[in-house]
N, C-alpha and C positions, 0 to 999 in steps of 0.2 A: 518584477512588478514596477510599473512606473509610478510617479508621484501622484497622479490623479487617481489611479486605481487604488493605490494605498489609502489615500484620503477617503475615497468612497467606501472602501471596505472597513476602515476604522469607524466611519460614521454609522455603518450598518451594525457594528457591534454595540452601539449605544442605544439601539432600539430593536424593533422587530423587523428584520429584513424580509420576512415572509409577507409582510403587509405591503401591498402594492402602493398605497398612498404614502406610506413612510418612505419607500424607495423613491417615489416621485419627488418628495420634499428634499431628499438627499441630492438627487440629480439637479434639481433647481438651484440648490445651494452651490453645487459644484460649478454650474454655469455662472451664477452670480459672482463667485470668487474669481472665475476666469475673467469675467468682464471687468472686475475691479483691477485685476493685475494688468490687463490690456490697456485700460484707461490711464493707469498710473505710469505706464511706460511710453513716453512719447516717441521712442525709436521703433515702435511696432508699426509696420505698414498694414494697410487694409488686407493685403494678400496673406500676410503672416497671421493676422487675427482670424481670418476665415479658415486658414489651415489648422490653427489651434482649436477652433470651435469644432471643426469636422473631426479632429482627432479625439476630442472629448466625446462627441456624439458616437463615434465608433467604439470607444471604450465602454460607454454606457450600454450600447447595444450588445456588446460582448458580455458584459456583466449581467444584463437583464436576461440574456438567453439562458442563463443558469436557472432562472426562476420559471421558465415556461414549462407547462405540464408536458409529460411524456405522451407521445402519440405513437400508435403502432406503425411500424415500418411496412407500408403497403407492398413494397417491392419484395419483401421477404415472405409474404403470404402466398400460398398456392391459390389456384383459380377459385376453388370453392370458398376459401376463406376470404378472398378478395371481394367476391360478390356479397357475402354477408357483411363485410366491413364497410363497403361502399354504400350498399342499399339494403340494410337488414330487413326493412319492411317488405321488400319484394323478393328476397331470397327464399326460394322454396326447394324442397327436395324433388328429385326426379319422380318419385312415387306420387307426390302430391300433384305435380304437373300432369302426370299421366291420368290421374283420377279426374282432374278438372277438364281435360280435353275429351273425356268420354261423354 
């Protein structure tokens, strides 16, 4: 676990990590801390700063993916389940379809 991930996870322990707004505040704080570090170091080039910001963004995206709700794996469903999962309001049984066409 790198330093930024550890800092974010430690901050999560001080509040409710399930609360999206709390996580957003933690992420903003992480970016603010990064900005302070970058501004305090005159040897950091623009390219290095961009690279570090992108690394933090990637780490946040990775961490945030842990909080996304689970969705069904559509590829694992068979054809009848796929129709019901994709368009439940129009999924009908063969018997119902036959009765409607009469």
